[in-house]
Residue, then its C-alpha position, 0 to 999 in steps of 0.5 A: m514497527n511490526v504493524i503499520e495502518i494506513k487510514s483513509c481521511d474521508s471514511q474508515t477504510v484501513l488498509t493494515l502491512s505487517p510482516h510475515s517473514r523475512n528471507p535474503d531474497e523477500v519479504l512476506f507481508l500480510a496487506k488487509i483492509s479493514a472498517a470498510p463495507f467489506s474487508g479482506e487481507v492477502l499474503a504479498s512478496t517483495y520478491v523481484n519488484g521489491p517492498p512498496t517503499t518505492l512507491f510511498d517514498d516517490m508519493a512523498t517527495s512528489w507529495t506537490g503533485w505528479s501525472g498519471s498513477k503511480d503504480w506498485h504491485a507483487i510479482d503474483g499479483d495477489l497486490s497492487f497499489g495504484a496513487t494518484i493526485t488532484s491539482l488540489g493534492n487531495v490523495t487516491l490510493v486504490v488497494e487491489m487484492s486478488a486470491n485463487s490464481g484471480d478469481d476472487t478480488l477486493k478493491a478498496t479506495l483510500k483518500l491521504e492529505a498530500g502533508s501526511l504522504d512522509r510519515i506514510a512513507h516513514d511507517v511503510r519503510s519501517i516494517f521492510r528494513s531489515a530485522 
């Protein structure tokens, strides 16, 4: 799979992830927010911190609930994800992007259904598999 879309269940906001390039030490990937009141994109790296698959797999495994926030961030700080869940199974995914050494930032919130976490984790894994 070359591109995945994660759609918010309570708004038009969409997070799109797509691989840009691969080498033995990292995958560069494009993360894009669209259909929100604003949009933006950033090129992020899996170098050192690995891909965000671990975050999405952990969310899917813990779909009945977890404490606090589950987080992933790119080493350079250009992209981060933070996920929380309520006791009713409502998942909030906060996407933060920055550019120009943090001078320009974008923050978007997507609401996800706990029942969709397995599919989302599967889709995220598919774009970070070795080609």
